C-alpha positions as CSV (number, residue, x, y, z in Angstrom):
1,M,4.6,10.3,21.4
2,T,4.1,10.5,17.3
3,T,0.7,10.2,15.9
4,R,1.5,6.9,14.6
5,T,2.1,5.7,18.0
6,I,-0.7,7.2,19.1
7,R,-2.9,5.6,16.3
8,R,-1.4,2.3,17.2
9,I,-2.4,2.5,20.9
10,L,-6.0,3.5,20.0
11,Q,-6.0,0.6,17.3
12,A,-4.6,-2.0,19.5
13,A,-7.3,-1.4,22.3
14,L,-9.9,-1.1,19.7
15,A,-11.5,1.3,22.3
16,T,-11.8,3.9,19.9
17,A,-11.6,4.9,16.1
18,L,-9.7,7.1,14.0
19,I,-12.2,9.0,11.3
20,G,-11.4,11.2,8.8
21,A,-12.4,14.5,10.9
22,G,-9.4,13.5,13.4
23,A,-12.1,13.0,15.8
24,L,-12.3,10.0,18.5
25,V,-15.3,7.9,18.6
26,A,-16.3,4.7,20.3
27,A,-15.8,1.7,18.1
28,P,-18.2,-1.2,17.9
29,A,-18.1,-3.9,20.7
30,Q,-16.1,-6.5,19.8
31,A,-17.2,-10.3,20.3
32,A,-14.7,-12.4,22.0
33,P,-13.2,-14.5,19.1
34,K,-14.1,-18.2,19.0
35,C,-10.7,-20.1,18.6
36,P,-10.9,-23.5,16.7
37,S,-11.1,-26.7,18.7
38,P,-7.8,-28.9,18.8
39,S,-10.0,-31.3,15.7
40,D,-9.4,-28.2,13.5
41,A,-5.4,-28.1,14.3
42,A,-4.5,-28.3,10.8
43,R,-6.2,-25.0,10.2
44,P,-4.3,-22.1,10.5
45,N,-5.5,-20.7,13.8
46,Y,-6.2,-16.8,12.8
47,M,-9.1,-16.5,15.2
48,C,-6.9,-16.5,18.4
49,A,-4.8,-14.0,16.6
50,Q,-3.9,-11.3,19.4
51,V,-3.0,-7.6,18.0
52,G,0.3,-7.4,17.1
53,D,1.1,-10.8,16.2
54,L,3.1,-11.5,13.2
55,V,1.1,-14.4,11.4
56,D,2.1,-16.5,8.6
57,V,-0.3,-16.3,5.2
58,R,-0.8,-17.6,2.2
59,I,-1.1,-14.7,0.1
60,G,-4.1,-16.3,-2.1
61,D,-6.1,-16.5,1.0
62,V,-6.1,-12.4,2.0
63,H,-9.0,-10.1,1.2
64,P,-8.7,-6.8,0.0
65,T,-9.7,-4.3,1.6
66,Q,-10.0,-1.5,-1.5
67,P,-11.4,-2.1,-4.9
68,S,-8.2,-0.5,-6.7
69,L,-4.9,0.0,-7.4
70,G,-2.6,2.3,-8.9
71,Y,-1.7,-0.2,-11.7
72,D,1.5,1.8,-12.8
73,E,3.0,1.2,-9.2
74,V,2.5,-2.2,-9.7
75,Y,4.2,-2.0,-13.2
76,Y,7.6,-0.4,-11.3
77,K,7.7,-3.2,-8.8
78,L,7.3,-6.0,-11.6
79,G,9.7,-3.9,-13.7
80,R,12.4,-3.7,-10.8
81,Y,12.1,-7.4,-10.3
82,T,11.8,-8.5,-13.9
83,L,14.4,-6.0,-15.8
84,G,16.2,-4.6,-12.5
85,K,20.0,-3.6,-12.5
86,D,20.0,-4.1,-8.9
87,A,23.4,-6.3,-7.5
88,V,20.7,-8.3,-5.9
89,N,17.0,-8.6,-7.1
90,K,15.1,-6.1,-5.3
91,K,12.0,-8.5,-4.8
92,F,13.9,-10.5,-2.1
93,D,14.8,-7.2,-0.3
94,D,11.2,-6.5,-0.3
95,W,9.9,-9.8,1.0
96,C,12.3,-9.7,3.5
97,E,10.9,-6.5,4.6
98,A,7.4,-7.3,4.1
99,N,8.1,-10.4,6.3
100,G,9.9,-8.2,9.3
101,Q,13.4,-9.6,8.7
102,G,15.2,-6.5,7.2
103,Q,16.8,-6.8,4.0
104,A,18.1,-9.5,2.1
105,A,21.5,-10.9,3.5
106,T,22.3,-13.7,1.1
107,V,20.9,-15.0,-2.4
108,A,21.9,-17.9,-4.0
109,P,22.0,-17.7,-8.0
110,Y,19.0,-19.9,-8.2
111,A,16.9,-18.2,-5.5
112,R,13.3,-18.0,-5.8
113,L,10.8,-16.0,-3.6
114,D,8.7,-19.4,-3.4
115,D,11.9,-21.6,-2.2
116,P,12.6,-19.7,1.4
117,A,15.9,-22.1,1.7
118,S,17.5,-20.4,-1.6
119,F,17.5,-16.9,0.5
120,T,18.2,-15.2,3.9
121,C,17.3,-12.3,5.4
122,T,19.5,-10.0,7.8
123,I,17.3,-10.6,10.9
124,P,16.4,-14.2,11.4
125,V,12.8,-15.3,12.6
126,G,12.3,-14.8,16.1
127,Q,14.8,-11.7,16.4
128,E,12.7,-8.6,15.2
129,T,13.1,-5.5,16.5
130,E,10.3,-2.8,16.4
131,A,12.0,-1.2,13.7
132,S,11.8,-4.1,11.2
133,I,8.2,-4.8,12.2
134,E,7.1,-1.1,11.4
135,P,7.0,-1.8,7.4
136,M,5.2,-4.7,7.8
137,K,2.1,-5.0,5.8
138,T,-1.1,-5.5,8.2
139,V,-4.0,-7.9,8.3
140,V,-7.2,-8.0,10.3
141,I,-9.1,-10.9,11.4
142,G,-12.8,-11.1,10.1
143,P,-15.4,-13.4,10.6
144,G,-14.5,-17.1,10.5
145,G,-11.0,-16.1,10.8
146,K,-10.9,-14.7,7.6
147,L,-8.0,-12.4,6.4
148,Y,-8.4,-8.7,5.5
149,L,-5.5,-6.8,4.4
150,S,-5.8,-3.3,5.6
151,D,-2.1,-2.8,3.8
152,G,0.2,-3.8,1.5
153,H,-2.3,-4.5,-1.6
154,H,0.2,-3.5,-4.0
155,T,3.0,-5.2,-2.4
156,L,1.3,-8.9,-2.0
157,T,-0.2,-8.1,-6.0
158,S,3.2,-7.6,-7.1
159,F,4.2,-10.7,-5.9
160,Y,1.3,-12.3,-6.7
161,E,2.2,-11.6,-10.4
162,L,5.9,-13.3,-10.1
163,A,6.5,-16.5,-11.8
164,D,8.4,-17.2,-8.5
165,G,5.3,-16.1,-6.4
166,G,1.5,-16.8,-7.0
167,P,-1.3,-17.5,-4.6
168,N,0.6,-20.0,-2.6
169,L,3.7,-17.7,-1.8
170,H,3.5,-17.2,2.1
171,V,4.4,-13.9,3.7
172,R,4.0,-12.8,7.4
173,L,1.5,-10.1,8.3
174,R,1.1,-8.1,11.3
175,V,-2.3,-8.5,13.0
176,L,-3.7,-4.6,13.3
177,G,-7.3,-6.3,14.9
178,N,-9.2,-9.3,15.6
179,L,-12.8,-8.7,15.0
180,S,-13.7,-12.4,14.1
181,G,-16.1,-12.4,17.0
182,L,-18.3,-9.7,15.0
183,G,-20.9,-10.5,12.3
184,Q,-20.6,-9.2,8.8
185,P,-22.3,-5.9,9.2
186,Q,-20.7,-5.0,12.7
187,F,-17.3,-6.3,11.2
188,W,-17.6,-3.6,8.5
189,A,-19.0,-0.9,10.6
190,A,-15.6,-1.5,12.7
191,M,-13.5,-1.3,9.7
192,Q,-15.0,1.7,8.6
193,A,-15.1,3.1,11.8
194,N,-11.1,2.7,12.3
195,G,-10.7,3.7,8.6
196,W,-9.3,0.3,7.6
197,T,-11.2,-0.2,4.5
198,W,-11.8,1.9,1.3
199,L,-14.8,2.0,0.1
200,K,-14.9,3.9,-3.3
201,D,-14.2,2.6,-6.6
202,A,-11.2,4.2,-9.1
203,H,-13.9,6.8,-10.1
204,G,-14.4,8.0,-6.6
205,E,-18.2,6.2,-6.3
206,P,-19.1,4.5,-3.2
207,I,-19.0,1.0,-3.4
208,S,-20.6,-1.8,-0.8
209,P,-18.1,-4.4,0.9
210,K,-19.8,-7.2,-1.2
211,Q,-18.0,-5.2,-4.5
212,L,-14.8,-5.3,-3.0
213,P,-12.2,-8.2,-4.7
214,S,-12.2,-11.2,-3.3
215,S,-8.3,-12.1,-3.5
216,V,-5.0,-9.8,-4.8
217,G,-3.8,-10.2,-8.1
218,L,-3.8,-7.7,-10.7
219,A,-7.2,-8.7,-12.8
220,N,-9.0,-8.3,-9.5
221,F,-8.7,-4.8,-9.3
222,Q,-9.5,-1.7,-11.1
223,D,-7.2,0.9,-12.0
224,D,-6.9,4.3,-10.1
225,T,-5.2,6.6,-12.6
226,Y,-4.6,9.1,-9.6
227,R,-3.1,6.7,-7.0
228,S,-0.5,5.6,-9.3
229,L,0.5,9.6,-9.8
230,L,0.6,9.9,-5.9
231,Y,2.5,7.2,-5.5
232,F,5.4,8.6,-7.8
233,A,5.0,12.1,-6.0
234,R,5.9,10.5,-2.4
235,D,8.3,13.1,-0.5
236,I,8.1,15.3,-3.5
237,G,4.8,16.6,-2.6
238,Y,3.6,15.0,0.4
239,S,5.3,12.2,2.9
240,A,3.6,8.9,2.9
241,D,2.4,6.6,5.4
242,S,0.9,9.0,8.2
243,V,-2.9,7.8,7.4
244,P,-4.2,4.8,5.9
245,F,-5.2,5.1,2.3
246,Q,-3.8,8.5,2.4
247,E,-3.0,8.5,-1.4
248,F,-6.6,7.7,-2.2
249,Y,-7.6,10.7,0.3
250,W,-5.1,13.1,-2.3
251,G,-6.6,11.3,-5.2
252,D,-9.9,12.1,-4.3
253,W,-9.2,15.9,-4.3
254,V,-7.3,15.5,-7.6
255,R,-10.4,14.0,-8.7
256,T,-13.1,16.6,-7.1
257,S,-10.8,19.9,-6.6
258,G,-10.2,21.1,-10.0
259,A,-7.1,22.0,-8.3
260,V,-4.6,20.2,-10.5
261,D,-5.0,20.5,-14.4
262,L,-3.4,17.1,-16.0
263,T,-4.8,17.4,-19.4
264,G,-2.5,16.0,-22.0
265,W,-0.7,13.6,-19.1
266,D,0.6,10.7,-21.2
267,R,1.0,8.1,-18.9
268,D,3.3,6.0,-21.6
269,D,5.8,9.0,-21.7
270,L,8.5,9.7,-19.3
271,A,8.6,13.3,-19.7
272,S,4.9,14.0,-19.7
273,Y,4.8,11.5,-16.5
274,L,7.3,13.7,-14.8
275,A,5.6,17.0,-15.9
276,A,2.5,15.5,-14.2
277,V,4.0,14.5,-10.8
278,K,5.6,17.8,-11.1
279,T,2.2,19.8,-11.5
280,L,0.8,18.1,-8.9
281,S,3.2,18.2,-6.3
282,L,3.3,21.7,-6.7
283,V,-0.3,22.4,-6.1
284,Q,0.3,20.0,-3.2
285,T,2.7,22.4,-1.4
286,S,1.0,25.5,-2.4
287,L,-1.6,24.2,0.0
288,A,-2.2,26.1,3.2
289,P,-1.8,23.3,5.9
290,S,-5.0,23.5,7.1
291,T,-6.8,23.0,3.5
292,V,-9.3,20.0,3.6
293,I,-8.4,17.7,1.4
294,S,-10.7,14.6,1.7
295,G,-12.6,12.7,4.2
296,G,-12.0,15.6,7.1
297,F,-8.4,15.5,6.6
298,T,-6.5,18.3,5.8
299,A,-3.2,18.7,3.9
300,A,-1.0,19.0,7.4
301,Q,-3.0,16.0,8.4
302,L,-2.0,14.0,5.1
303,D,1.9,15.1,5.5
304,V,1.9,17.8,2.9
305,L,5.6,18.8,2.5
306,P,6.2,22.5,3.3
307,A,8.1,22.9,0.2
308,W,8.5,21.1,-3.6
309,N,10.8,18.4,-3.2
310,N,11.5,19.0,0.2
311,G,13.6,22.0,-0.9
312,A,15.8,20.3,-3.1
313,A,16.4,21.3,-6.7
314,A,14.7,19.7,-9.5
315,A,17.8,17.8,-10.3
316,K,18.0,16.5,-6.7
317,G,16.3,14.6,-4.0
318,E,13.3,12.6,-4.7
319,F,12.3,14.1,-8.0
320,G,15.9,13.8,-9.4
321,K,15.7,10.1,-8.5
322,L,12.6,9.7,-10.1
323,S,13.8,11.6,-13.4
324,K,16.9,9.2,-14.3
325,P,15.5,6.9,-17.6
326,Y,16.0,3.7,-17.7
327,T,19.7,3.7,-19.8
328,D,20.8,4.9,-16.4
329,A,22.8,2.8,-13.9
330,K,20.2,3.2,-11.2
331,P,16.7,4.1,-13.0
332,G,14.2,6.0,-11.4
333,K,10.8,4.1,-10.6
334,L,8.8,5.7,-13.5
335,A,11.3,4.1,-15.7
336,Y,10.8,0.6,-14.6
337,A,7.2,1.0,-14.9
338,L,7.0,2.3,-18.1
339,A,9.9,-0.1,-19.5
340,F,7.8,-2.8,-18.0
341,K,4.7,-1.6,-19.7
342,A,6.6,-1.5,-23.4
343,L,8.0,-4.8,-23.2
344,H,4.6,-6.4,-22.4
345,G,2.7,-3.9,-25.0
346,I,0.7,-2.0,-22.0
347,T,-0.6,1.3,-22.9
348,S,-2.7,3.6,-20.7
349,G,-2.7,6.5,-22.9
350,T,-3.2,10.5,-22.3
351,L,-5.7,12.2,-20.4
352,A,-8.2,14.1,-21.5
353,G,-8.4,16.6,-18.6
354,T,-9.3,16.9,-14.9
355,R,-11.2,20.3,-15.0
């Protein structure tokens, strides 16, 4: 049984919670959710949602559980969606995946995300599989039936920023927990105990739940530079998705350990950005697996790779893909991010230093 499977069982039961050190502690008691009465039938019945349910939501209604994003990850997605060289616009693949429906199957020339009749996905609604549900973004039902996004802030923000997206765009989310029967203090205690929220700002300073954004959308979040860097280092220095808010833990380590010198990193230059990714990921893969990174998690628990670039040469593997310029037939993620920033006059500047 994998670590992810074990974690799902624990979360679904809501009897125990995963904390930073990897130990298990009793989760706060959950009061029975109060389902809306028949007179409230016009309202989405989120308060009755069960763990594992797939609920259709308006993305403008979800509440973030983290205060910051890696802006450059969003810029990559927006660059890919608006400047992409794919035969089929990747936004349709990403929406189908987020909706639990695999990839895009057919896309009309006039297709828009806000017109579901204009495209189809490979897996029809009602025929989802465990594999198609696995990458879906997750939500926790909070007091009053409010939706708290526990994963997917970058994806939903990217959809929010598109001309055919916005707050009224719908997508399904997988229910990770229903804590609607709790009061606000107990709810946030449960969210923290389960590791379903990140309460540090873009500079690593603690915040309260009241300081979280009220909605997705780029303007609502702070820009966490290291969160962006960690996104592009996926499968080069570590593998992703083993622990909620995984990149934030690694970013904390970059910010506080002094182990990674990023002095002179120009976030608007491809060669400089690639050098920063390489510097970071080389230090990551040199760590002993037992090295404590942040929140009590070790490098092994945060899925550090045993070899840089997973053992591939610099021109191969994920680093090789990341290095492709925008002029290439298949540009790398960084190239898309920088092309989008350049087109829209967005500049990030040079980092003075991290030591």
